[in-house]
C-alpha positions, 0 to 999 in steps of 0.5 A: 681309459687304458692305453693298451699299446704300451701294455702289449708292448711290455708283455711282448718285450718281457716274454722275449726277455724271459725266454732268453733268460730261461736259456741263459739262466739255466746254463749259468745257474747250472755252471755255478751250481755244479762246477768249480772253476776259476772266476766262478765267483766273479761271474756270480757277482756280475750276474747279481750286480743288476739287482743292486746297481742303480738303473742309470748306472746299469744303463750307462754301462750298456751304452758304453759297451753296446752303444753305436760308438763302441766296438761291440755296438758297431759289430752288432750294427754291421751284423744286423743292420740296426743299432741296438740303442733306441730299438725294440731289441734294446728294450728286450736287452734292458728287460733281460738285464732285470730278469736274468739275475732272478732266474740264475739265482733261483736255478742255482739254488734249486740245482744245489739242492738236488741230491748229488748221489742221484747224479753220481748214480747216473754217472756210474750207469754211464751217463755223461756229465751233460746227460746227468744234468739234463736227465737228473739235475734239470728235471728235479730243479724245475719247480725252482726254475719256474719260480725264478722265471715267474719273478723274472718275468714280473721284473722284466715287465716293469723295467723303467730306468734301463729301458729309458736309457738304452731304448728310449721312449719312442711311442709304438716302438720302445715306450713300454707301460712303465714309460707310458705311466710316467708320461701320463703322470707328467701330462696329468692324464691320471685316469690313463695312468691309473688303468695301466698301474692297475694292470701292472699291479695285478700282473705283479701280484699274480706273478708273486703269488705263483712264485710263492706257490711254486716255492711251497711246492718245492719245499714240500717235494724237495725239488 
């Protein structure tokens, strides 16, 4: 028997996180790919760090920076009336930290492959830097960006460690599928765990297959 509530919660959290990652990832990927400025490499490292940091370390940093005792955490609570920690917003943030590096990396790589002569031609014809980015660079990078979003969604869907530290394991609120699987295994509810594992595995396989198809299309079309 499958407990669908954590799965639907995971899907919703991952969807919101991926939508936010799409905006942030395209902006950061564009800045890293098309501009040169002091601190560029530092930003690249900070964006990539969640891919290699242990989840407990990453979760600890989030708690230090955005916890209820931090200045940013208090400012967030004063602005929204709710703490970020142990809320669904915290779960979205945890999923976002997992998804964002994949979107930024993929967007940057795709944008760096765009022929700069096309951008120069647009600028010569009177387009602004932003206009050239929106009409030339972004459309020609769409396949690579979509591939990054697909993998990012799969990563957000399965987050465990950061979600547990930042959002907790609250049934119906922050207990995502990964946390529910852990609880089911600990309680010897193997059939429940098997069902959720099967669903998450199927979604991950579909996401990775889609990303591979997009990568082949990108290589074939040159964008």
